[in-house]
Backbone as numpy.savetxt, mean C-alpha at the origin, in Angstrom:
# Nx Ny Nz CAx CAy CAz Cx Cy Cz
14.21 -23.30 -14.53 14.05 -23.26 -13.09 12.82 -22.41 -12.75
11.81 -22.96 -12.11 10.61 -22.19 -11.73 10.95 -21.08 -10.74
10.28 -19.94 -10.90 10.53 -18.81 -10.00 9.32 -17.88 -9.97
9.31 -16.99 -8.98 8.31 -15.93 -8.91 8.92 -14.75 -8.18
8.28 -13.58 -8.31 8.75 -12.38 -7.63 7.76 -12.00 -6.53
8.31 -11.57 -5.40 7.51 -11.04 -4.30 7.62 -9.52 -4.40
6.50 -8.84 -4.62 6.50 -7.39 -4.78 5.46 -6.76 -3.85
5.54 -5.46 -3.73 4.57 -4.70 -2.95 4.24 -3.43 -3.73
3.21 -3.50 -4.57 2.83 -2.37 -5.40 1.33 -2.17 -5.35
0.91 -0.95 -5.18 -0.52 -0.63 -5.20 -0.98 -0.47 -6.64
-2.22 -0.83 -6.89 -2.82 -0.62 -8.21 -3.22 0.86 -8.30
-2.41 1.66 -9.00 -2.63 3.11 -9.03 -3.91 3.51 -9.74
-4.40 2.67 -10.65 -5.67 2.96 -11.32 -6.81 2.88 -10.30
-6.79 1.85 -9.47 -7.82 1.71 -8.43 -7.69 2.81 -7.38
-6.45 3.21 -7.07 -6.25 4.31 -6.12 -6.87 5.59 -6.68
-6.65 5.84 -7.97 -7.22 7.03 -8.61 -8.75 6.99 -8.59
-9.33 5.81 -8.89 -10.78 5.66 -8.85 -11.33 5.90 -7.45
-10.66 5.34 -6.44 -11.09 5.54 -5.06 -10.98 7.01 -4.66
-9.93 7.67 -5.14 -9.73 9.08 -4.85 -10.84 9.93 -5.45
-11.22 9.62 -6.70 -12.32 10.34 -7.35 -13.63 10.14 -6.59
-13.89 8.90 -6.18 -15.12 8.61 -5.42 -15.11 9.34 -4.08
-13.96 9.36 -3.41 -13.86 10.04 -2.11 -14.10 11.54 -2.27
-13.50 12.14 -3.28 -13.71 13.58 -3.51 -15.16 13.88 -3.84
-15.80 12.99 -4.59 -17.21 13.19 -4.91 -18.08 13.12 -3.66
-17.79 12.15 -2.78 -18.55 12.03 -1.54 -18.31 13.23 -0.63
-17.07 13.69 -0.56 -16.74 14.84 0.29 -17.46 16.09 -0.19
-17.55 16.26 -1.52 -18.21 17.46 -2.06 -19.72 17.44 -1.83
-20.31 16.25 -1.64 -21.77 16.19 -1.46 -22.20 16.03 -0.01
-21.27 15.73 0.90 -21.66 15.53 2.30 -21.98 16.85 2.99
-23.00 16.80 3.85 -23.46 18.01 4.53 -22.43 18.55 5.50
-21.72 17.67 6.21 -20.76 18.15 7.21 -19.53 18.81 6.59
-19.33 18.68 5.28 -18.24 19.36 4.59 -18.72 20.57 3.79
-19.99 20.94 3.94 -20.57 22.04 3.17 -19.85 23.34 3.49
-19.38 24.02 2.45 -18.71 25.29 2.62 -17.26 25.18 3.06
-16.73 23.98 3.16 -15.33 23.83 3.57 -14.46 23.55 2.36
-13.17 23.59 2.57 -12.21 23.37 1.50 -11.63 21.94 1.59
-12.43 20.98 1.98 -11.95 19.60 2.15 -11.83 18.92 0.79
-10.66 18.33 0.54 -10.42 17.63 -0.73 -9.16 16.78 -0.60
-8.94 15.91 -1.60 -7.73 15.10 -1.67 -7.16 15.25 -3.07
-5.85 15.48 -3.15 -5.18 15.61 -4.44 -4.11 14.53 -4.57
-3.80 14.16 -5.82 -2.80 13.12 -6.05 -1.70 13.63 -6.97
-0.45 13.32 -6.59 0.71 13.55 -7.45 1.52 12.26 -7.42
1.54 11.53 -8.51 2.28 10.26 -8.62 1.97 9.35 -7.43
2.95 9.13 -6.54 2.76 8.23 -5.40 2.56 9.00 -4.10
1.86 10.13 -4.19 1.65 10.97 -3.02 0.26 11.58 -3.06
-0.48 11.41 -1.98 -1.79 12.03 -1.83 -1.67 13.15 -0.81
-2.40 14.23 -1.03 -2.43 15.33 -0.07 -3.88 15.60 0.30
-4.20 15.47 1.58 -5.55 15.71 2.08 -5.61 17.10 2.70
-6.61 17.89 2.31 -6.81 19.24 2.83 -8.14 19.29 3.57
-8.19 20.09 4.66 -9.44 20.27 5.40 -9.34 21.55 6.23
-10.45 21.92 6.86 -10.50 23.14 7.66 -10.06 22.92 9.11
-10.12 21.68 9.60 -9.73 21.41 10.98 -9.18 19.98 11.08
-8.59 19.66 12.23 -8.06 18.31 12.44 -9.17 17.27 12.39
-10.33 17.62 12.96 -11.45 16.69 12.95 -11.90 16.38 11.53
-12.04 17.43 10.71 -12.45 17.22 9.32 -11.40 16.44 8.54
-10.14 16.65 8.86 -9.07 15.90 8.20 -9.18 14.42 8.52
-9.53 14.10 9.75 -9.77 12.71 10.13 -10.94 12.12 9.35
-11.99 12.92 9.17 -13.15 12.46 8.39 -12.77 12.22 6.93
-11.95 13.10 6.36 -11.49 12.94 4.97 -10.69 11.65 4.83
-9.80 11.39 5.81 -9.01 10.15 5.79 -9.91 8.93 5.89
-10.94 9.00 6.74 -11.87 7.87 6.88 -12.61 7.59 5.57
-13.05 8.65 4.90 -13.73 8.48 3.62 -12.79 7.83 2.61
-11.54 8.31 2.57 -10.55 7.76 1.63 -10.28 6.29 1.90
-10.06 5.92 3.16 -9.78 4.51 3.47 -10.98 3.62 3.17
-12.19 4.13 3.38 -13.38 3.35 3.06 -13.47 3.09 1.55
-13.20 4.12 0.76 -13.26 3.96 -0.70 -12.14 3.05 -1.20
-10.95 3.15 -0.62 -9.85 2.26 -1.01 -10.18 0.81 -0.69
-10.78 0.60 0.46 -11.14 -0.77 0.86 -12.20 -1.34 -0.06
-13.18 -0.52 -0.44 -14.23 -1.00 -1.37 -13.65 -1.37 -2.72
-12.58 -0.69 -3.14 -11.96 -0.97 -4.44 -10.83 -1.98 -4.29
-10.78 -2.66 -3.16 -9.82 -3.72 -2.82 -8.36 -3.28 -2.97
-8.07 -2.07 -2.52 -6.69 -1.60 -2.39 -6.34 -1.68 -0.91
-5.27 -2.36 -0.59 -4.88 -2.56 0.79 -4.45 -1.23 1.41
-4.98 -0.88 2.57 -4.66 0.40 3.19 -3.27 0.37 3.85
-2.64 -0.81 3.89 -1.27 -0.87 4.41 -0.28 -0.22 3.45
-0.71 0.10 2.23 0.14 0.83 1.29 0.31 2.29 1.70
-0.59 2.81 2.52 -0.58 4.22 2.87 0.40 4.49 4.01
1.23 5.49 3.82 2.16 5.94 4.84 1.74 7.36 5.21
1.00 7.48 6.32 0.37 8.74 6.68 1.37 9.63 7.41
1.52 10.85 6.91 2.46 11.81 7.49 1.84 12.64 8.60
2.57 13.67 9.03 2.09 14.53 10.10 1.14 15.59 9.55
0.27 16.09 10.43 -0.66 17.15 10.07 0.10 18.47 10.08
-0.02 19.23 8.98 0.66 20.52 8.88 -0.37 21.63 8.79
-0.09 22.75 9.46 -0.97 23.91 9.37 -0.57 24.73 8.15
-1.59 25.13 7.38 -1.35 26.07 6.29 -2.15 27.30 6.63
-2.23 28.30 5.83 -2.86 29.58 6.15 -4.15 29.50 6.93
-4.28 30.33 7.95 -5.51 30.41 8.75 -5.73 29.15 9.57
-6.97 28.63 9.53 -7.30 27.42 10.28 -7.09 26.16 9.47
-6.72 26.28 8.23 -6.65 25.14 7.32 -5.46 24.24 7.66
-5.67 22.93 7.43 -4.60 21.96 7.66 -4.48 21.04 6.45
-3.31 20.42 6.32 -3.11 19.45 5.25 -2.28 18.29 5.80
-2.37 17.17 5.11 -1.63 15.98 5.51 -1.19 15.24 4.26
0.08 14.89 4.23 0.63 14.16 3.08 0.57 12.67 3.38
-0.01 11.92 2.44 -0.13 10.47 2.57 0.64 9.86 1.40
1.71 9.15 1.69 2.52 8.54 0.64 2.04 7.13 0.37
2.10 6.74 -0.89 1.74 5.39 -1.30 3.04 4.62 -1.44
3.20 3.58 -0.64 4.43 2.79 -0.68 4.56 2.05 -2.00
5.78 2.00 -2.49 6.06 1.28 -3.73 7.33 0.48 -3.53
7.25 -0.81 -3.75 8.42 -1.66 -3.60 8.63 -2.10 -2.17
9.52 -3.06 -2.02 9.85 -3.59 -0.70 11.15 -2.94 -0.24
11.15 -2.34 0.95 12.34 -1.71 1.48 13.39 -2.77 1.80
14.64 -2.36 1.88 15.73 -3.32 2.03 15.63 -4.13 3.33
15.20 -3.48 4.42 15.07 -4.22 5.68 14.01 -5.31 5.58
12.87 -4.97 4.98 11.80 -5.96 4.81 12.22 -7.06 3.85
12.97 -6.70 2.80 13.45 -7.70 1.85 14.41 -8.67 2.53
15.29 -8.14 3.38 16.22 -9.01 4.12 15.46 -9.93 5.07
14.39 -9.41 5.67 13.56 -10.23 6.57 12.91 -11.37 5.79
12.42 -11.08 4.58 11.78 -12.12 3.76 12.79 -13.18 3.35
13.98 -12.76 2.94 15.02 -13.71 2.55 15.41 -14.58 3.74
15.58 -13.97 4.91 15.96 -14.71 6.12 14.85 -15.70 6.49
13.60 -15.30 6.36 12.47 -16.17 6.68 12.46 -17.40 5.77
12.71 -17.19 4.50 12.72 -18.32 3.56 13.90 -19.24 3.83
15.07 -18.67 4.13 16.25 -19.51 4.40 16.08 -20.30 5.69
15.48 -19.68 6.70 15.29 -20.36 7.98 14.23 -21.45 7.92
13.37 -21.42 6.89 12.30 -22.41 6.79 12.81 -23.76 6.28
14.06 -23.82 5.82 14.69 -25.05 5.31 13.97 -25.62 4.10
13.23 -24.79 3.35 12.61 -25.25 2.11 13.68 -25.32 1.03
13.38 -26.05 -0.01 14.34 -26.20 -1.10 14.12 -25.11 -2.14
14.17 -23.87 -1.68 14.05 -22.70 -2.55 15.13 -21.70 -2.15
15.47 -20.81 -3.10 16.44 -19.76 -2.84 15.75 -18.42 -3.05
16.10 -17.45 -2.21 15.54 -16.11 -2.34 16.67 -15.12 -2.54
16.47 -14.17 -3.44 17.48 -13.14 -3.67 16.77 -11.80 -3.87
17.42 -10.74 -3.44 16.86 -9.40 -3.55 17.18 -8.86 -4.94
16.14 -8.43 -5.66 16.28 -7.87 -7.00 15.72 -6.45 -7.00
16.47 -5.50 -6.54 15.99 -4.11 -6.48 14.91 -3.96 -5.42
13.68 -3.65 -5.85 12.56 -3.48 -4.92 11.67 -4.71 -4.86
12.19 -5.85 -5.30 11.44 -7.11 -5.27 12.35 -8.21 -4.75
11.75 -9.34 -4.40 12.51 -10.51 -3.97 12.16 -11.64 -4.92
13.16 -12.23 -5.56 12.94 -13.34 -6.48 13.17 -14.64 -5.72
12.20 -15.55 -5.83 12.29 -16.85 -5.19 12.35 -17.90 -6.29
13.37 -18.75 -6.25 13.52 -19.81 -7.25 13.60 -21.15 -6.54
13.12 -22.18 -7.22 13.17 -23.53 -6.67 13.01 -24.56 -7.76
13.29 -25.80 -7.44 13.23 -26.86 -8.44 11.79 -27.30 -8.71
10.95 -27.27 -7.69 9.58 -27.77 -7.83 8.57 -26.65 -7.60
7.49 -26.75 -8.34 6.40 -25.78 -8.22 5.76 -25.84 -6.83
5.66 -27.04 -6.26 5.06 -27.21 -4.93 5.86 -26.47 -3.85
7.19 -26.50 -3.98 8.03 -25.77 -3.02 7.77 -24.28 -3.10
7.61 -23.77 -4.32 7.33 -22.34 -4.49 5.99 -21.96 -3.88
4.99 -22.81 -4.09 3.67 -22.53 -3.52 3.70 -22.60 -2.00
4.50 -23.51 -1.45 4.64 -23.59 0.00 5.32 -22.33 0.55
6.30 -21.81 -0.20 6.96 -20.58 0.26 6.01 -19.38 0.17
5.12 -19.36 -0.84 4.09 -18.30 -0.91 3.19 -18.36 0.32
2.76 -19.55 0.68 1.89 -19.72 1.85 2.61 -19.26 3.12
3.89 -19.59 3.24 4.67 -19.18 4.40 4.75 -17.66 4.48
5.02 -17.01 3.36 5.12 -15.54 3.36 3.79 -14.88 3.68
2.69 -15.43 3.16 1.37 -14.87 3.46 1.08 -14.93 4.95
1.52 -16.04 5.58 1.24 -16.25 6.99 2.14 -15.42 7.89
3.42 -15.35 7.56 4.40 -14.75 8.45 4.58 -13.24 8.29
4.41 -12.71 7.09 4.64 -11.29 6.84 3.29 -10.60 6.76
2.82 -10.12 7.91 1.49 -9.51 7.97 1.55 -7.98 7.87
2.71 -7.39 8.09 2.79 -5.93 8.10 2.97 -5.32 6.72
3.23 -6.13 5.69 3.39 -5.64 4.32 2.34 -6.26 3.42
1.77 -5.47 2.51 0.85 -6.05 1.52 1.66 -6.66 0.37
1.88 -7.96 0.43 2.71 -8.64 -0.57 1.87 -9.19 -1.71
2.45 -9.16 -2.90 1.85 -9.78 -4.08 2.90 -10.68 -4.70
2.44 -11.71 -5.37 3.34 -12.63 -6.04 3.04 -12.56 -7.53
4.05 -12.18 -8.31 3.82 -12.09 -9.74 5.02 -12.66 -10.50
4.95 -12.63 -11.81 6.03 -13.11 -12.68 6.34 -14.58 -12.42
5.29 -15.38 -12.19 5.48 -16.81 -11.91 5.90 -17.51 -13.19
7.06 -18.14 -13.16 7.59 -18.87 -14.32 7.70 -20.34 -13.98
7.28 -21.17 -14.90 7.32 -22.60 -14.63 8.38 -23.28 -15.47
């Protein structure tokens, strides 16, 4: 039975490369001269540091530009609140989304069932498995998901024929 998985995972190698490029640009830019602006990574969490709210916005802009150049979708980023740390310094935690949340997975399953295609969708942990008798039906369901689910960066992998 042909099938594929619908997942939402960022390429962490490209995220790391974009992070290195962003830190390099921040260290050489004139408007950050003498400041403590930087971005650090721990697993699926980035922490941006700066001297003011304005500089923090600039750091975020540099990061999103580098991520876009490395073709990492910025919809993976879940930007947290700005927190004050000692003195005038501020930090912001940016989480990298991994997997499809249960509400979004239910929405995807409901969308496929309502489309009356000859495919079945089931939730498999943080992914959605779509199975069908024909390869064309699976490709049509991929096209439907690309069109209808715009708020999540979806990928289709594990295609079995």
